[in-house]
N, C-alpha and C positions, 0 to 999 in steps of 0.2 A: 342569497352567500355562494361565494364563488364556489364551482365543483373541485371536487379534489378527485386529485389523480387517481388511478382505479393499481391494482397491485399491478397489471400487464406494464402498465406505466411509466410503474414504478421501476418494474425492475430493467424494463427498457435502455432507462434510466442510467438506473446501479450498471448494465453490460457496457453501455458508451462510453462510462467514466471506467471505469477499469481498463477501457478498451486503448482512450487517451493515456490515461495513466504509465500504463506498460511500453505504449508504442512510442511515446515521446520520454519518460525516460529511461526503460531500457534500451528504447531505438538512441541517449545518446550513450550509453553504461556500453554499448555494445561500439561504436564510432570510437569513443574513446582509446578502448582495447584495439580495436581496428589499428587505428593510428598510430597507436604506440608498438606491434608486430611491427608495422614499414619502416616507424624510423627506429627499429631496437634495441629504445630504449624503453624506461619502466613508467608507470603509470606515477604522475606526480602528486602532490597535492594541491594544483592548478586543474588535473583531470579533476579529481573526488570534488572539486567546489561547482564544475561547470556542469556534474551531474548533479551533485546536489541541487543544484538552480533549478535544472530542468526539470524534475521534481517536483520541485517547490513552486514552482510558478502553473509548471500545468495543472497540481493541484490545484491551486490560485484559482485559476481558470473555471477547472471543472464543478468545484464549490459555488461560484459567483453563478457559473451556469445554473448547474442542475438543483442543486439545494434545495430551493425550492418545491424539484416534481417532488424525488424521493428522500432527498436527507444529506446525497451522494455521500453516504459511508464509503466507496468502491472494496471495503478492503473487511473481511470475514471478521475478523476480530476485531471490527470496529461494532457492525453486526454483532455480534454475539455480546460486546461488552455492555452496549441499550441495552440490549432483551436481558443480561441478567438483571441489571437494576431495573428495570420494568418502564421501559423508555423506547421499549420496538417490543412490540408482538412477536411470539412466539411462532405464532403459526407461520409469519411472516416469511420468517428466518430464512429456512429451505429454499425459496423464490431467488431471495434477495443471494446467500451464496451460489445456487447456482448461477446466477449472472456476471455474478464475480468474477467467479474462473471461467465461463464461459468466454467473455470479454475480456479477461487476461491473456489469456490462449488467440484470440483472433490480434491482439494488440502485437500480442511479439511473433507470428506467422504475418504480419506484413511489415516488420522488420528487415523480415525478406525482400519486400519490395523495390526498400532504397538500397540492401549495402552487397544482397548478392548471399551465397551461397558460406563467403566470411561472413557474416553475424552468425550464423550460426556455430563453426567451428573454431572462427578466434573468439569473437563475443560475446559465443553461446545465449543470443538474444534480449545480454542485460540480463540474465541470469543471476542470481546473487551465488561467492560459494565462500567458505572458507580460508581467511590466508593462512600460510599455510604452520604459523605458532598458534593457531587458534586450536583450539579443542571442542568438541560438543556442548560441551558443560558452560564454558565461556562463552561459547558463542548462541546458545540458547539463553540465557541471563542476559546477554548483547542484547540483542532481541528482545527481550521481554523488556528490559528495560527503557528502546526504540520506542516500540507498540504504548510503554508505559505515559510519555514525554508526549505522543502525539495523541493519543486517546488524551489526556489531559486539557490537550487544546479545545479539543472537539467537543468537552461536556462539557466544559465552562465556559465558552465562547455561543456553542452552536445549540446543542442541548436546554443548557439552564437559560430558563423566560427572562432571570435579573440581569443576563451581558448586555452590554454599551451593543445598542444595533451595529451592523456596520461591518465589524471587524473582523466577524466570522472565517471568513474566505484565506486574509490576510497571511493571521491567525495559524493556521489548519500550516497551508500554503508552506510558511515558512517553518514549524516548530519540525513537519516534513525534511524541509531543506537543510536546521542545526542539526536531528538526528544522523541525519547521511553524511556529513561533513566528518562527526566524530567517530559514530560508527562501522560508518564506510568501509574504508580501510583492514577493519575486521574479517565483517560479515557481507559487504555489500548494503549493508538497514538498507531490507525493502521493508522490513515493519509488514507483510502482509502477507499473508500465505495465498495471496490467487497471483499475486503480483509477484510472487517464487514461483510457483508450478506452471505458469502459461507458460513460462520460455521451455522449462522440466518438460512440458508434453509435446513441444513442435518440437524439440530435441531429438525426441524417442522416436520421431514419424523419420528422423534423418537421421536416427541410428547414431547421436554424440551422446555418450552414456549423461546420466544423471544418477546421483544417488538418491537412494530413496529414504534411506536413512538419517544423513542430512535433514532434510526434506523435513519429514516428522517431527523431529526433534527439535531441531533454530530455528526451520520456522514453517512449524504449522505452532505448535507445542509453545516457541517461546513469545511472540504476539500474542497467543489469547491469552495467556497466562498475565500477561502483560498489562494488556485491555481492560479483561476485562479486573484486575486491581486498583487500576486509575479508578472506574468508574464507580465502583464500591468506597476507593478512600476519599474520593469529591466527593462522595454524596452527604460520607459523613461526617468530612468537616468542615461544609459547605451548608449542612442544612437546607441543600438542596429541596425547595419546592415540590414532593408528589406531580405526577402527572396527572392531566385529570381524567377522566375514565370517558371512554369512546362515547 
């Protein structure tokens, strides 16, 4: 029988995955903002599509490369959602969440290597923000719905043992891309508390303001509620087999 990865190895895989998601996805968002500022033009739907595909493609790679090691959650909402329905051990949640936040923070900091200080002052390191006409409640509901879609893709293709083999990485990556295309113009659509807070942490070190209330309501509570809800609803409607005891 093959040796199972240790918690340290799985946590490191989560850190790497969150780093890559923030570095590539956040870097794409930052580059779009910088280019739009220099061109003195608004961000277009084509720009949103580019950012969505960057997130979707890198998540596809992350799941394909690291899924067999840690499950490639790279998202605190996903970890909490799976734990809430008995698909992930609660005693390992803290290690995963810590790794995801650290990885996302390092990924945001690495964007500075590529674009310099403009990545923070103009691109905010790819951190999300609410559109001018999107309020806190709208933002929280939008992020919850986006996380619901992403979590539904994850639990149905990666956690459900009845799912066809080989489709999880593509399905999950495209689910994130689709969510960003639709919700991105309103909230940034990170649907991932780590991906949202990583840039905020680095921004604070660079004295770039970050809205704590918006993060807590929209980018923390929203995705967690959406992901947990998706897990319970899918388990109810699909009669997904209970996981075997370890």
